[in-house]
N, C-alpha and C positions, 0 to 999 in steps of 0.2 A: 418530211416524215415518210418512211418507206420501209419495205421488208428487205432486210439484208440478204444478199445472195448466200446460199449455203452449198456445201459440197459433201458428198458421202465418201468416206475413206475406208478401205479394207486393207488390213495389214496382216501379213503372214511372216512367220519367223520361227526360230528355234526357241524352245521353252525357256532355256537359260537366259534369253534376252527379253522375256515377257515383262519383267519388272522395269527394265530400262524403257521399253516401249510405252508402258502405262505411265511412267514418270514423265516422259517427253510430252505425251498427250495431256496429262494432268497439269503439268507446269504451264501449258498454254492458257489455262483457265478458260478454255473455250470448247473443249471436247465434250460432246454428249454421246455416251455409248448407246449402242442399239444391239439387241440380241441378234446373234449371227443367223438365227432361224428366220429373221425378217427378210434377209437377202438371199438365203440359200434354201430352196424348197426341199432338196434331198439332203438330209443330215444323217443318213445311216452310218457314214464313216466318221462321224464326229462324236465326241463325248464332252460333257461339261467339266469344268474345273471344280473339284470337290475339296478345296482347301478351306479350313476353318479360319475365320478372321481372328487372329490371336491378339489383335490390337484393340478391337472394339470394346471388349469388357474392361480392359485396363483404362481406356479413354473414359469410359463411363465412371469408373472409380475416381479418376483424376477430376472430372467435372464435379462429381459429388463432393469430393474433399474441398475443392475451391468454393463451391456453393455454401457448404457448411461454414467456411471461414469468411463468407460474404465478399469473395474476391471475384471480379469479372475477368475472365481470361482475355488475353490480348495476343493476336497472332504476330509472331516475330519474323524477321527476315532470316530465312534459312537457306538462301541460295548457296552459301558456302559451308553449310552445316550438315555434315554427313556422318553421324555416329553409326557404329555397327548396331545390329539388332540387339546383340547382347548388352551393349552399353546403354542403349535406349531403354530397354526393359528394366535393367538394373537401376538406372537413375530414377525412372518414373516410380518404380515400386518403393525405392528408398524415400523419395520426396513425399509420396502419398502417406507412407507409414509415419514419418516424422510430423507432417502436418496434422495427420489424424490424432497423433498423441497430444499435440498442443490443443487441438480442438476438443478432445475428450476432457482434458483438464478444465478448459473454459466451460464446457457443458456441465460437468459435474459441479463446479462452483455455482453456476447459475441455478441448477436444480436444488442445490442445498440452500441457496438464498431464498428461492421460491418456497421451499418447504418451511423455512424459518418464518417468512412472511405469513404463510398460511397458518402456521401454529400460533403466531402472535395474534392473528385475527380471531382464531377460534378460542384461544385461551382468554382473550379479553372479554368474552361473554360470561366468564365465570369469576370476574373480579369481585362479585358480590359474595362469593363463598370465602369467608375468612377463616379457613381451617387448613391444617397441614394435610395435603393430599396423601402423603406417604403414610401418615398415621391412620387415615380413613381406610386406605387399602389394606392396612395391617389388621383390621378388625376381623375376628374369627366368626362372629355371629351375624354380621350385617354385610350385605353385598351392595356396594354403591355403583351407579351407572350415570355417567355424565353424558349430556347431549342436548338435543333440541326437539321440541314437539310443536306441530302446527297450532296456531291460535284457536282454530275451530276445534281441534282435538282437545286442547286445554280446557275449553268450555265444557265439552262432553265429560272430561275427566272429573271436573268439579261437580257436575250434576249427577252423573251416573255412579260415581264411586266415592261419594262423600261419606258414606257410612262404612266403607272398608278401611279398617285401621292400618292395613298393610300397604295401601296405595297412597303414598305421599310424595308429592313433587315440590322441591324447594327451588323457587325461581331465583335467578341471578341477573338476568337481563331479558329485555323484550324488544323486538324490532317489528317491522311492518307485517311479517309473515310468521315468525316463530317466537316461541318462548324458550329461553335457554335456562338450564339448571341441572339438578341432580335428583334422582329418586333413590331411596334406600329401602331395602326389604330384608327381613330375616332370611337367613340362608335356607330354612325349611320352606319358606313361602316364595323363594326367589323365582322358581320356575313359573308359577302361576302369575306372579306380578310381571315378570318379563313378557308373558303372553299377552297380558292386558295392555301393556305399553306398546307392544309390537302392533296390536290391533289399532292403536291410536296413532300409528305412523311415527313412532319415536325413532330418532336417528342417533345412534351412539357416537360418542366422541372418545377416542383413545387417549386417556389421561395417564397412561402408565409411565410416561416419561416425566411427569410433573413431580418434582421434589419440593416440598414446602408448599407455600400458598401459591395460587395462580399469579398473584402480583409479583412474588419473588421469581417465579418461573419466567414471566415476561421479561423481567430485567435481564435474566440469564440469556434468553433468546435474542434480545437486542444486542447484547455484547457479542454473542456468537455471530450474529448477522454482520456486525461491523468488521469482525475478523475475516469472515468469508468474503466480504466486498473488497477488502484489501488484497486477499489472496486472488480474487478474480481479476483485479487490475493488474496484478503481477503476471498472471497466466496470459492475459490478453497482450500485455507488453512483450512477453517472451514470444508469443505467436507472431506479433507484428514485426519484431526484430528478425525472427526467422524468415518471414516472407520478404522483408526488405532486403535481406542479405542474399536471398536465393531467387527472387522474382524474375529478374532478367534471364538468368540461366534456365530456370524452370519453364519459362514461356517458350524458349527455343525447343526444349524437349516436348513441351505440350503441342506446339505447332507441328513438329516432326511426327509425333504420335498421331495427331489428327490427320496429317497427310497420309501416313501409312494406312490408317484405318479406312480412309476414303478410297485410296487407290486399291486396297485389298478388295473392297466391295465391287470395284469395276470388274474384277475377275469373274464375277457371276455372269457377265455377258460374254466371256471368252470361251472358246471351244477348242478342244484338242483333237488331232487326228487319231483315230483308233489304230490305224495301221502304223503310225509313227508317233508315239507318245511324246516325242521330243519336239514336235511342231505344234504351233497354235495359230489361231486366226481370231482377229478382233475387228469389229466394224463400228462405225459411228459417224457423227456429223461434226463438221467444222465450218466456221464462216469462211467465205472465199478469200477475204482480205488477209487471213492469217495462215492459209493452207501452205503457202510457199515457205514461210518461216518454220512451220512444223516439219515439213518434208525434208528440209535441209538438215535438221537434227536427226531425223530418221535415217537419212542417207549415211550418217556416220557410223551406224550399227550395221556391220556387214551382213548379218543373217536376215535382216528385215527387207521384205519386198512389199510394195503397196500399190494400190490402184485408187484413182479418184474419179468421181463422176459428178456432173452438175445435178443439183437437187431437182431441177426442172424435168430431168429424165427419170426421176424416181418419185413422181407424185403419188403413185399407188402406195408408197411407204409412208405417206403423210410426214414430210420433212418438218422439223421444228421451226418455229417462227421467232426470229430475232428482229425486233423493230427499232428503227431509228426515229427519234422524235425531235422536233424543233422546240424552242423554248415556250412558244405559245400553246402548242398542241399537247405537250407532255402532261399537264395536269388533268386533261380530259381522258387520259388513258384509264383513269379510275372508273369512268362510266362505260367505256368500251369493253373493259375487262368483265364488267357485270353481264354483258350480252354474250361475250365469247371472244376467242382469238381467231384472227383471219387465217384462212388456209394459205399455203405457201404462194400460190399463184392468184390470190384474191387481193383486191384493193383494201388497204387499211383505212377505215373511215374516221380515224381520230381527228385529222385536220378538218374534215367536213363537220364533225360534231363540234369541234372547238369554235368554228365560225358561226354555225347556225344556232347552236345552243346559247352562245353569248348574246347574239343579236336578239333572238326571241325572248330570252330572259330579260334583257335590258328594256325591250319594248313593253313587256307586261308589268315591269316593276319600275316604270319611269318616274323617278323622283331624284333630283340632284342630291339632296341631303341624305335620303335613305340609301342611295347608292354608295356614298362615301362611308356611311356607317357600316354597310354590308361588307365593303372592301376591307375596312379596318378589322371588323370581326373575323373575316376569313383569314386575314394575315395572323391574327392572334390565335385562332383555332389551330392553324398549321404550326406556328412557332412554339406555342406552349403545350399543345396536346398531340401534335403530329397527325392531325386529322387530314386525310387527303382531300376531302371535300372543301377544306378551307382554301386550298390553292385555286379551286374552281371558282369560289365566290369572289376572289379578288378581281379578275377581269369582268365577271358578271356585274359586280358592283360599279366598276368604272363605266361599263356600258350603260347601266341604269342611270348613272349621273348624266351621261351625254343625252340620253332620251329625256331625262328630267329637264334639261335646258331647252330641248325642243318643245316639250309639253308645258314649259314655264312653271314647273312645280319645284318647290323647295320646302321640305318637311310639311307638305300639305298646303302651303301658301301658293295658290294657283296662278298668281300674277306677279310672282317675285322677280321675273326677268323682263317684265314689260319695258322698263326703262332701258335695258340693254338693246332690245329690239328696236325701240324708238331711235336710240342714238346711232346704232350701226346700220340699220336697214330702213329706217323711216316708217316702220310699222307702228300702228297705234297700240297693239298688244301682241302677245305670243301668236305664232302662226297656226298652232293646232290647239283647239279647245276641246278636250276629249269629252267634256260634259255639256258642251254647248251645241253650236251649229254643225260641228264636225263629227257627230256621232255616226251618221250614215257613212261618211268617208272612212272612218276608222274601221267599220265593219267590212266595207268593200275592200279596203286595203288588206285586211286579214285574209279574206278569201283569195285575193290576188297573190299574197305571199304564199298561201297554201298551194295554189296552182303552180307557181314557179318552183317551189321546193319539191313537189311531187314530180314534176317534169324533170327537174335536175336529178332526182333520185333515179328516175328511169334512164336518163343518159348515163349515169354512173353504172347502172346495171348493164347497159349495153357494152360499155367499156370493159367492165370487170368480166362479163361473160365472154367477150372476144379474147380477152387476155387468158382465160381459162380454156379456150377452144370449144366453148359451149354455144354452137351456132343456133341451136333451137331456142335457147333463152334469149340470145342477143337479137335474133331476127323476128321470131314468131311469138315470143312469150308476152304475157299481159303487161310486163314491164320492159319489153324489148321495143324494137322499131315499130312493130304492129301496134302495140299498146300505146306508144308515144304518139303515133299518128292519130289513132282513135281518140285518145284523151285530149290531145292538143287541138284537134279540129273541133270537137264538141265544145270545149271551153271557148275557143276563138269564135265559133258560131254564136254561142249564147251572148258573149260580150258584144259582138257586132250588132246583134239584133236588139239588145237592151240599150246599149249606149249610142249607137249610130243609126238604128233603124234599118240596117242592111241585113238581108236574109242570105246566109251562105249555104243553106240547106236546099239543094235542088236535085234533079234527076241525075246529074253528073256526079256531084260531090257525095251524095248519100251512098250510092253503090261503091264508089271508089275509095272514099275516106272513112266510111262507117261499116258497111256490110263486108267489104273485102278484109279489112283488119280483123273484124269479128270472126270471119271464117278462118283466117290464118291463126288467130289465137286458139280457136277451137281445135285446129289440126296441128298445134305447135309441136306435140310430142313426136308423131310420125314424120312430120316435115323436118324436124330437127335431126332425127336419126338419118333421114335420107340425105340431108345436106352434109352430114358428117361422113357419108359414104358407108354407112352400116347396111348390111344385107337384110337383116331382120327388122326393117323399119316399119313394117305394117303391124297394127295391133292384132293380137290373137283372135279377138272377137270384136268386130265392128259394132255390134249391137251394145255390148257392155261398155265399149269406149264412148259411144254416143250418149248413153244414159249418164255415165259418170261425168263426162265433160260438159254435158248440158247443165248439170247442177253447178259445176265449177264456173261456167260462163256467167251464170246468174250471180254467183258470189263475186266475180271479177267486177261486174257492172256496179254492184252495191258498194264494193270497196272503193271504186273511183269516187262515188258520191260521198260516202262516209268519211274517207280520208280527207277530202277537200273541205267538207263541213267541219271537220275536227279543228281546223285552223281558226274557226270562229272564236275559239276560246282565247286566242291571242287578243282580239279586239275586246272580248268580254272582260278579260283581266285588266286591260288598260283602263276600262271604265270602272271596274270594281275597285281598283286601287284608288282612283280619284274619289269614288263614292264612299269608301271607308273613311277617307280623310274629311269628307263633308260631314259625316256622322261625328267625328272627333270635334270639329269646329262647332257643331250644333251643341254638343255637350259643354264646350267652353263657354258659349253664350249663356247656357243655363246656370253656370256657376259664377257668373259675373263678368265674363269676358277677360280680355287681356288689357293691361299687364297685371291683372290681379293675381294673387298667389294661387287661388283655386284654378284659374285659367291656365297658368303656367304648369301646374301639376298635371292637369288633364292633357295639356299639349305634349308634355314629355312622356307620360304613361301611354297616351294614345298612339304616339309615334312609335314607341318601342313595341307596343302590341301589334301594330300594323306591320312593322318590319319583321317581327318574328313569325306571325301567322301567315302573312302573304308571301314572305320569303320562302317558307316551307312549301306552301301551295304552288307557287310559281315554279319552284325547283322540280316538284313532282310532275306538274303538267307539262313542262318543257321536255322533261325526260321521256314522258309518255309519247309526245309528238315525235321525238327522235326514234324511239324503239318501234312504235306501231305504224306510223305514217311514212317513215323514211327508211330506217334500217331494213325492215322486212322486204323491201323492194330490191336491194342490191347486195345484201350482206348476210352470209350464213353463220359466221362465227364458229365454224366447225374445225378450226385448226387446233394445234397443240403448242403450248408455250415452249420456248427454248430453255432447257434446264441443264446447263453444262456442269461438269465436275469442277467445283471451285472450293477453295478454303474460305469460309465466310466467318466474319466476327460474330460471336454469339450474341453480343450486345447491340448489334446493328438493328435498327427499327425498320 
């Protein structure tokens, strides 16, 4: 896995050949345009291209029409498909118009059916009204109002207006919230009665379409609904037949329209010469492995001239990053992207993360059975839901299973592999008992792993800094050679003193391997500028520099200690994992033990709980170790991703 080499290309030519140049660049599926102003500081003689994108609005209409018809567009092969602009626009407009007509018919039928269903539902509440609605509406002296009233309001109506002869509500149906029915009032009293019912939150129902009784009207509605459903099926059939007959051809035009719209947007990065409006200039990035193929096509256009340059010479322009991944590291790109994208001349840490994350996770989650379950769950998460983290859980689960064999754990049975160790290696039991005599060894191993990984991160910083030409960081920084010597010697001295009784700290090593590195780290900034040959290497004010770096030195020393101690969580989670399973087996004993039904249920539920809870915790804690204890030492993540002009499938996840 590495950063692919990039080149910057600048193209000058006649405006008449601009579209051909953009098509050549776009067809490469690898060109990322860059504003001309990024490469030319003096742009007084340039002007921008002010052409309106006549394709984008039509493309939006095309997408909307396909979406309404529930059709996913597919990009077609258009290498030999070159319709004129007039033909392209004419076909697309015609296709959109015809498809929309079919979709409108389908939509109208659906709306009519929905209205029928709604009317049937509402009218069904008045089945208790056994009168001809048309005759009721024809009354000259009585005004009827059909609708519903909340149950609370109905109680108020009966209590507060029981003596009012004009306020009468005839119930036809009752549900959990409303009472349905009709109230009638003399025309002379209708205004006052309407006011009373309005204050009681009465909701009117339009019964003007009902002829005959509600029951007769529902029969009519159901017949109409059946007729509309048949018409809907016919409308959908006609739309499907239209799409089937025209889909292949329409996708060619859709793809061409998409291409035109995208390429037209590229023109926003093009500039024209003010002195000669017939000339243009366009700049951008191309991968080095494709530059020759593109320039050969550009050479065939007589008016075009171009220059190319290595991206390493244009670092101030922040070249885009195109990364190559191996099969093992690729899933972990998900985590690295959360932190940032590497700069062009910066080391990509994805492989480092893939190795260290997998091992640390496996150690903290060491159980053969749990690891297998986690790997299967990760595979299902990715296959069924497309979750990127699922691909990460597969190798992590496998590694957990391997550590589970080492720890002798299988779904919490801590001596499941004793027989294997006896048969293969002649051991009485598993080599590492994380909850027995090996607790101290596990803790010390965690610290040792932390020291190794911190020093490895420092070595990576030295390599990355030298690659970027940053001598100050490589030689004198707290994570450079000076920091590596200081940290490495202190750790080695403590180990020798504790483990072997040998004192490495004396009047020679302390000044040379502790005091000198501290001084170099303190003076890292001016020494780095001096080493790089910069004239202004001295600080503006030595007093301010000393005060500021004095506090930073204190932070550096603390970070060495805290970063190392952070790896104690590796050993802690190894024991926590085993401890949680001890709790599960204690509960199993309380419910009668194995192979009882209660014991089996507790075993299954307990294991699932531990896998879910600790899997989440271990994932987070391992990621924290990556980001805070290792990434921050050698990786800035200040780059920008490679975003070439390409035609993408809209339904690609």
